[in-house]
C-alpha positions, 0 to 999 in steps of 0.5 A: 059605147059598145057599138062604138067599140065594135065599129072601131074594132071592125075598122081596125081589122079592115085597115090591117088586112088592107095594108097586108094585102097591099104589101105583097111583093110578087115577081114572075118571069117567063119566056115571052117567045114560048108557045105555052099552048104546045105544053100539055104536061107539067111537073112540080119542083119545090114550092118556096114560101115564107109560110110552109102552110101555103106550099100545098095550098099554092100547089093545089090551086095551080094544079086545079087551074092547069088541069082545067086547061087540059094539063096533066101532072106527070113525073119529071122523069116522064117529061124528060124522056 
């Protein structure tokens, strides 16, 4: 009986997580004619999420990825000069 309850609970959690992952609605946009290889610096504007806990997590992951590709973060004023 206990194994059956555990198996049912695990199955329910897996189904719930699968539905949550499939429900993501992500939209992206970029200038298809831009030569992104010529960009070496970047700056952050406000990161908007429905959950504020994800804002810093998203920024950290993108920072790591851009820096691995040779990008470096600088202030917006330094980029605009």
